[in-house]
C-alpha positions, 0 to 999 in steps of 0.5 A, a space after each residue: 828236849 832233854 834225854 829221859 833216864 830210867 832208874 830201876 830199884 831192883 836186884 842184880 838178878 832182876 836187871 840181868 833177866 830184864 836186859 836179857 829180855 830186851 836183848 832178845 826183843 821179848 817185850 812181853 817178858 820185859 814188861 813182866 819183869 818190870 812189873 815185878 821190880 820194886 820201883 822204876 823212876 824216869 827222870 828228864 835230863 837227870 842221869 848218872 853224871 848229875 847224880 854222881 856230882 850230887 853225891 860228890 858234893 854231899 860226901 866231899 868238901 872239895 869234890 873230885 869230879 873225875 873220880 865221882 863221874 867214874 863211880 858208876 859201873 857198866 852192867 850191860 850194853 844191849 848193843 855196844 854202839 846203840 845201847 841201851 846201856 845199863 849202869 849200877 849206881 855206886 852203893 856208897 854214893 846211894 847211901 850218902 845221898 839217902 841221908 844227906 841234908 838238902 839245902 841251898 848251899 848244897 844246891 849251889 855246890 851241886 850246880 857249880 860242880 856240874 857246870 865245872 864237870 860238864 861245861 854247861 850253862 849255869 843258868 840252865 843248870 839252875 833250872 835242872 838241878 833244883 831242890 826237887 831234883 835232889 829230892 827225887 834222887 834222895 827218895 830213890 836212894 832212901 828206898 833202895 837203902 831201906 829195901 837193900 836194893 841196887 839202883 840201875 840206870 838205863 839210857 839210850 844213845 
């Protein structure tokens, strides 16, 4: 089973309070903060690397995959060894994906870039990196841009 990734569209202040509640193991406060966040999306198998590869394919003719993969910023690590880890997606990439034209050519480029970067099986990536997956990312990005929010990704080891 693929890993689940939680994406939060919110302010830095909200993610800081949420992470503090998580670190203190205060599940009630954590749930209250989550309810106040404008949006939360959980995606299976689609994390920051897949997003970064899509953004690189949108913004560059010949994507620099290493630079793209290093564009998210670590915001918090509740435990350095066990996580969860909270990343902030790059605002320029978010804006680019928000206005991208999603088509078959972009999907093929995204699949090829991800396969090259991750060394994954291309056929498996074709099942994961679909138009629907790209649209999921794009809808998150459009909502973040429209409401002037950041996108944070939470994942566990």
